[in-house]
N, C-alpha and C positions, 0 to 999 in steps of 0.2 A: 892803825887798823889794817893798812896794806900788808904788813908782815903777818898779822894774825890770819887774814884771809888766805894768804899764800900757804901758810902752814895747814890751815883747815882743808884747802884744796888738795894738798899732798895726801892728807889723811883719808880723803874721800875717794881717791883714785881707784883703789882696789875694789871698793863697793860698786862704783860706777861701771867698771869693766865687767864685774861679775854679772850685773843686771844686763848690760849690753850683750854679753855672751849668751845669756839665756834667751834674749830676744832673737838673736841671729839663729839659734838652734830651733826656733819655731818659724818655719818658712811662712812668709806673708807676701808672696808675689802678687802684684796687682792683677785682679781678674782671673787668678789661677787658684790661689790657696784660700782656705777658710781663715778669716782674721780672728776667729774665736780664741785659738791658743795663744797668739801673741798678746791680745788684749787681756786675756786671763792672767798672764804672767805679770803684766803691769798692774792690774787690779789687785792681785795678791800682794805685790810689793807695797802699793799705796795703802791698802787696808791695814797691813801689818804695822804701818807707821801712823795710822790715824789721819791720813790726808784725805780731805773731802774730794770726791771725784764722781763722775757720772758719764754714761755713754751718750753719744750724740747720734741722732738718726736723721736720714733724709726723708723726703716727702713720701717715699714708698715704705718707710719703716726700716730700711736697711741700716745697720750700724756703720757709721762713717768716721767715727772718731771717739776719743776719750778726752774729757775736760777736767782738769784739776783747778780748783779755785781756792786761793789763800787771801781772804779779806784782811786788810789792815784795820787798825783800831781808830784811825783818824781819816777825815774826809780827804779825797784826792782822786786823781785819775787812775785807771787800771792800765796795766801793761801786760803784754803776753809774750811768752816764750813758745815757739812753735817748732815741732819736728815731726816728720812723717815716720810711721812704723810699718807702712807697706813698702814694697821694694820693686825694683825693676826685675824682669825675669832673669833666669840664669844664662840664657843663650846656650851655646854648645858646651854641655857639661864635660864632654871629653877633652875640651881644651883647657879646663881648669887643672891646676897642679895640686889642688886640695879640694875637699868637698865644699860646695857652696854654702852649706848650712853647718859648717864645723864649729864656728864661734870660738876657735882656740887662739892662743897667743904664741907666736914664733918670732924670735929675734926682735921683740919689742913691737910687733905689729899684731893688731886684732884682725882676724881673718874671717871672711865670709860675706855673703850678700847682705847689704844693709850696714856693714861696719862703718862705711863712710857716709852713706845716704839712707837713713840718718838715725840708725838705732843707737849709736854711741851718743849722739846729741840728745836723743829722747831720754836715755838713762841719766845723762848729766842734768838735764832740766828737771827731772823728777827729784833728784838729790838736792838741787838748789831750792826747789819748793819746800822740801822737808827741812832744809836749813832755816827757812824763814819762819816756820811755825812758832818756835819759842820766842821770837821777837816781834810777832805780827801785831801785837797791841800797840807798838810804837811806830808802826809804818803808816804811811798815807796812801789811800787808795787800795790797790790790791794787785796780786799777781795771778794770772791764769797761765796754765800750761796746756797747750793744745797738741794732742797726739793724733795726727790725721792718718786714717787708713784708706783714704780715697785720693791720694796725691799723685801717685804714678799713673793712674788712669787718665790724668789730665782734667778730671772733673772737679778736684779740690772740694769734694763733698764735705769733709770735716770742717774746713774753713767756712764754707757756705752755711752749714748747719749751725756753727758757732755764732756767726753774725746774725742769723735769723732767729736765734734762741731768745725769746722774750725774758728769760730768767737770767741770762748772762749779761754782765756789765760790758758795755761796748768799750773796746780798748782804745787808748789814745795812740798807741803804737805797738808794733810787733817786731820781735827779733827772731828770725828764722835760722835754724841751726845747720844750714848747709856747711860742708867742710871747706877748708882752705885757710892756711895760716897767714898768708902775706897780704890779705886785703879784707876790708869790710865792704861787702856789696851794698851799695846805696842806691842802685837804680837798675833798670832793665828796659830793653826795647819792648814796646807793646806788640800786639799782633792783630791782624785781620785775616780771617780764614773763610774760604768759600768752596763749595762744590760747583762744578760747571758741567752741565749736560750738553754734549755736542751731538746734533742729530744729522741724519743723512738718509738717502734712499738705500735700502738693502738690495742685494743682488747676488747672483751666482758669480763666484770668483772666476769661472771659466767662460762667462758670457762674452759674446762678441761686442756687446754694448758696453761702452765705457761708463763705469759707475765710480764716482768719487765717494768712497765710503766714509763712515764716521771716524775711522782710525786716521785716514789721511787728513780729514778736516781737523781733527784734534791735534795731530802732529804739527799742522800749520799754526794752530793756536799756540802750541808750546813754543814754537820758534818765535812767534810774535812776543810772547811773554818773556822769553829769554833775552830778547833784544830791547825790552822796554827801557825807557830812559828814566832812571831813578836818580834823585839828587844825592849829592855827597854829604859829608858831615857839615852841619850848619854851625859854623864857628860862633855866630852871634847868640845861639841858644844855650851854649854851655854843655850841650849834650854831645858826648864824644863819639857816638856811633852813627853810621849811615843806615838808611832803610835797606831791606833785602827782600827779594821775591824768589820763592822756590815753588816749583811744581813737585808735589810730594807723592802723588798717586795717579795712576792711569789704568783704567779698567774698561774692557770691552772686547767683544768678539769671542768666538768659540770655534774650534776646529779649523778647517782649511777651505771649505767650499763656499762659504758665505761671507760677503763683505757686510759688516754689521751696520745697523741703523742708529746705534747710540754708543757713545763712549763717555764715561764719567771721569772727570779730572778733579783732584784736590789741589788747591792753591793756598800757600801760606805766605803772608806778607808780614815782615817784621817792621813795625812802625816806630816813628820818632816824633818829638814835639813839632818838627817842621814838616813831617809827612805822616799825617794821621790816618785814621780809619776811613774817613771820607775821601782822602786823596787816594788811598789804596783801592777802594771800590771804584772810584772814577777811572783809575788807570786800567783796571781789569775790564770794566764795561767798554772802555774805548777799544781795547784789543779785541773783545768779542764782536763789537760792531764792525771792526775792520775785517774780521774773519767772515762774518755773514755777508759783507759787501763783496769780498774777493771770491768766496766760494759759496754761493747761495745754496740753501737747503730747504726741505719741505717745512721745517719748523725752526723758529729762531733759537739760538743758543741760550740756554737758561743759566743764570748765575744765582745761586742760593747762598747768602751769607750764613755762616754757622757759628762764628765766635768773633768777638772783638774785645780786646783789653787795651787800656791806655798805657803808654810808656810812663815811667816814673823816675824821678831822681831826687834824692834828698841832698840838701847842703850839709856839709860836715858839722855845722853848728846847730842843725835841727835834730830834735829828738825822734827816735831813740838813738840815732847815729852818734850824736855828740857824747852820750853816756858810754857807748861802746868804744869810741875812739879814746875818750879820756881814761877809761879803765885799762885799755891796751897799753897806753902810754905809761900809766902807773906800774904796769907789770913789766915794763922794759921792752915792749914789743913795738917795732916800727911797722905800722900797717898803712897801706894806701887805700884811698877810696876807689872803688871799681864799679863801672856800669856794665852789666852783663848783657851779652848778645841774646841768649835765650830768655824767654819770659818765665815767670815763676809766680808763686802765690803773692809776691809783692805787687804784681800788676793787678791781681784781683782786689787786693786790699786798697790799692791806690784808687781804683774805681769806686770804692766805698768811702773815700776821703780819709783813709787810715794809712799813715806812713809806716814803712817797714824797712828793716835791713834784711838782706837775703843771703847771708853767708859770712861766716867767720867761724873757723873751727880748726881741727887738727889737719895735719898733712895726710894725704890719701893717695891711693893708686887704684885703678881699675873700676872707678865709679861707672855703673851701668855696663861694665864690660867684664872681662875675664880677670879672675884672681883679685877681686875687690878686697882692699884691706886699708886699715887706718893706723897711723903711727901713734903710739901712746906716750912718747917722750914728752910731747908738749901738752898733754891732757891737763896736768895740774895748772899750767898757765892759762889755758883756754877756760877752764872751770873758774879760776879766780877772776878772769876778765868779765865773764857773764855775771858772776855773783856781785862784783863791784858795780857793774852797770845797773843791775836790778836794784841794789840798795841805794844807788844814787837817784834813780828814778822814783823810788818809793820814800825818799827822804830818810833812809835808815843810817 
């Protein structure tokens, strides 16, 4: 069967690239472009092959994803392939050496925004779903393909709508098609995020009266946060990364003649099993209390939590990681298990009790940056790995 799958993957490559190119040529930058054209390209392709699919909507009625469902003929758990078809913005288009929406192939590389993250994976997963249809009656459970158009916003609206959909089978596990050939991402740090409002008396910048404005108080708080004592890697937990704290935004003041009475700060804390969301909030509130004691103000500093996701990590023998590692080995690929520093949809899924892998794919360059492109030489191998993994999970 291994040889047959490899040959089939080779035969599918041209069609996968053709669909991926079409998706790249339909810009879908998160929060910028209309997602209608890129979704229409997918829907036309799926409809032409008789694949059942439907749009997913958030609570406001906005389209946030597309869901393909292939039920097996025998009872069993459902598994999901997930890839986003919205993208990061282009950035400085003058710095690109080719048009960001070109979708062409040069020297074996598919070029354009979304080539790596993750329109090539979306095209591949659609083809894998199509491959399953003729043998679906013999499969256990079912396969869903989630194509999210609210991923790069950080809202993960497609995944949320999928999990909230009463008509969708809840998946036992998810494989997310982020790129990278050398590793299967089996975990990631979590996060705790908050906005902090720092208050002070306002005043004229030229006044003879000394006024400690909100900017000065906020700067003092940033210094306290930068000096915060975070634990290192917890060797006993098996989690290979340490927590991290970053101040990511600082807003306040206008012009030159007024010291402002408020500054707003964004704080992002990446969490681990040994330093969780509660620990992160405790650390931030301790720094805030120290600020208010050192530099009193007319109103206490306000901390407003805005997001919290747990860290996650699968063992290599847990599904769906085990199926992906096994399929990679059968394909002759030596891949390592990796825990990612950034958070991803895997964290959202972990909070729902659903295990996910969050990366294995082709070699890439320029992800979220300039001249994004994906190397096609390994595409047949990557295709065969995912197809083997799916069939293993579905008992095919």
